N, C-alpha and C positions, 0 to 999 in steps of 0.2 A: 564619498568625496576622496577618501584615501586611495581607493582602487583607480579612480579616474586620474588622480595625480600620478600614480605609478605608470599607467598606460601612457599618459601625456609625456612623461619623461622618457619612456622607452622609444617613443616616436621621434622625439627631438634628438636623442643621443647620437645617432649616426651623423646628423648634420653638424652637431657640435664638434664631434670628433674630426670631421672633415675640415671644419673651419680652423681647428687648432693645428691640424697637419699643414694647412695652407700657410698659417702664420709662421710655422717653423721653417718652411721652405722658401717663403718670399723674402727677398733681399731688398732693403730700402736704403737708398743713398742719403747722404746728408742733405743734398739739394732737394730731394723729394720730401724729406722730413721737414725742412725749412718752409716748404710750401704750405704746411698745415700749421698755421699760427693760432692765435687766440680764438678765432671764429670756429674752427673745427680742430681743436687742439689734439696734436700728437706729441708725445714725448718719448725719448729713448732713455732707458735705464738698464745698465749692465748688459748692453748689447741687444736687448729686446725693444721693439717699438710698440707703444701702447696708444690706442685711440681713447682719450679721456675726455672727449668733447661732451658726452652726456654725464660723465662721472664728476666733472669739475664743480657742478652745482651742489653735489653731495659731499664734496671734500670737507673734512672737519676743520681744516685751516682756512676755508673759504676759496672761492674760485680765483681770486687774484693771485694766489700762490702758484696755481697751475698756469694761468695766463702769462706769468712772468717768464716761464721756461718753455712755453709752447713752441714747438718747431725746433727744439734744441735737444742735445744730449744732457739730461738733467741728473746724471748718475751721482755727481758730488752732492747736489742739493738734496736728492732723495736719501742717500745714505747718511747724511748729516742729521736726519730726523727719524729715519725708520730702520727697522731690522730687515734683513734680506728675506725673512719668512713672509713679509707682507706681499712680496711680488707673487708668490704662489697663490695667494688669496685672490688676486686679480688677473690671473693668467688668461681669463676669458676675454680680456681687453686687448690682448696681443694681436697685432696685425702683420707683424713681420720681424725680421732681424736686421740690425743695422749693419750696413756693408763694412767689411773689414774687421769684424769681431770674431772671436773664437766661438766654438760650439758651446763652451761653458764659461762665459765671460765673468760670472759672479765670483768664480774661484780666484783666490789671491795669486797673482803671478809670482813665480820665483820662490814660493814658500818651501823651505827645505823639508824633505820628508822626515828627517830625524827630529825636526822641531815641531811638526804638526802634532796637535794635542787632541785627543778624543777621550776624555775621561767619562763622558756620559752623564756628568753632573750638570744640571741646568745652570747656565751662567757661570760654570766653573772656570771657563776661559773666555777671553775676548773672542768674538766670532772670527777675527783675522787668523788666530792661531788654530782654528778648525778648518781653515781653507776658504773662508768667505772674504768678500771685499770689505775694506775698511778705509774711510777717508783719513784716518789717523795714523795707521801703521803702514810702513813702506818696506821696500827691500832693505833699506838701511837698518831698520829695526830687526828684521830677520837675520841679517848678517851679524849684527851686534849680539843678538841672543845666542846664535850658534857659537860665536867666538867666546863669549862669556861663559856659556855652559861648559865648553871644552876645558877652559881654564879651571873652573871650579871643580869639575869632575876629576881633574888631575891633581890639583894642589890642595883643595879643601875637603871635599867629600870623603876621601879615604881615611882621614884622621878625625873628622868632626864628631862622629858618634862616640868613639872611644873617649875622646877628650870631654865630651858632654857628660858621659856617665861617670867619669872620674873626677869631674869638677875642675878640670885643668883649664887655665887661661890659654889663649892662643900664644904661641911662641913669638919671640922677636923676629926669628928667622922667617916665619910665615908672614908677619907684618911687613917685613922688607920685601918679600915676594909680591905681596899685593901692591905695595908702593911702586915697585918697578913696572907693574902692569897698568898703573894709573887708576887702580880701583879705589884707593883711599882718596884720591883727588876727586873722583866722581862722587864718592859718598859725601864729600863736603858740600856739594850742591851749588857751587858758584862757577858758572860757565866761563866767565872772564878769567878767573884764577886757574881753572882747568886748562884753558888755552895757553896761558903763560907757563904753567907747570910743565905741560907736554913739550912746549918749545924749548924751555931752558934745560929740562932733564932728558930730552931726546926720547920721550916715552911714546910708544904706539899703543893705542887703546885696543881692547879685544875686538876681533872682527875687522881690524883695520879702520875703525871708525875715526873720522876726523873730529877733533875736539870741537870744532866750529859747528858740527852737525848735532852735537849732544843737546837733547831737549827733554821736555817733560815725559814724553812717551818712551824715550830711552831710559829715563830714570825709573819708570814703571817696570820696564823689562828688567832693569838692574835689581829692583826689589823682589820681583817674582822669582828670578833665578837664584837669589840667595835663599829665599824662604823655601824653595823647592828641596833644598838639602834636608830641612826638617829639624835641625838642631838649633833651636832659637837662642838658647843661652850662649852657646859657643859663638854663634854668628853675631850676636849682640856684642860679644867681646871683641869682635873684629871691626865692626863698622858703626855700632850705635853711639859710642862715645864721640867719634869724630863727626858723625852726622849732626849731633846737637851741640857739641862742644866747640867745634872749629868755626862754624858760621858767624858767631858774634865777633871773633877775632878778624875774620875776613871782611866783614861788613863795617865794623866800627873801629878796628885797629888801625894804627899807622902803618906805613909801608915797612918801617923798621920792625914792627911787631909781626907783620905778615911774614917777612923774611926770616925772622928769628924763631918764630913759633910755628907759623903755618907751613912753611916749606918742609922743615924736618918731619912734621907730623904726616904730611902727604907722602913723603918718601918712606915712611914707616920706621924712622929712626926714633921717634918719640910718640907718646900717646897722650891723649887729651880727654877730658870729660867735662860735663857741666854739673856743678854742685850748687844746689839751692837749699839754703838752710831756713828760709822764711817758712814758718809753719802754715801760712795761708796759701802758699803757692802750689805745692806739690809739683806736678809736671807743667803747670801753667805759669810760665815765668812772668807773663804779662800781669798776672794777678798778685804779684808781690805787694805787700803792704808796707814793707820797710822803706825808709827814705834815706837819702844821703845828701848832706849839705857840705859844701866846701869849707874846709878849716885849715889852719896852718899845719902843713906837713901831710895833708891828705883830705879825707872826708870823715864826717861824723854821722 
């Protein structure tokens, strides 16, 4: 049986190779793609067109998922649920390339060469930073990472290791430098306050990022670039206090408190921390067992 299987494969291989070559050379327009709806489903993903008419009944998520995108470019829907490696597994379903796409459409457009990461560690980086498509990261994140990395390499990295080993706290001068770059305001994690801070203080964020653009995945880049330096104690001295100490003021404080406390902290003129003395809470502030009841002159 094994020998017959080998001979069978050897006979079919040339035909399979020819079919794949045809799929790479054939160009399919959006109009032609649209003609293949739910009945004989074709979909486009990352520039390749796939005939999934027979596969749809085997799809783990059910055929309805495929019918909903049949005849369309389903790249966003696909990458929201799958890794790019899945495409290689089903390369035999390719029937052509979508007109107007590049030769390697899966690669992230505009990814800066100096930012591209190839550590070789499985899942060590987001696929986007290894050159793959991502529905979450864009050119904005690439530009922000490049600008933030350049800033940290110039202002923080050269002194971080020596300060870490000596047990020295970050200087007020460095704190002010981070404040002028808007980094302390970003660490506070409040987008509305960040926009106000940049406008009132005339601050330009790293990479020329508009504060209105700042979102969760910019915050992820922010964290990754700080941790890349590798001196956790020194870096926590820069941003840990403000990241957990200032949000309660920004979210629950009055405008007078935000102006008096928040703005100087984000400028780097003052520092802030979160102190919890409740023995049951630890770092989980919501788990505090202590109570406070209004009383004359304050709380008890």
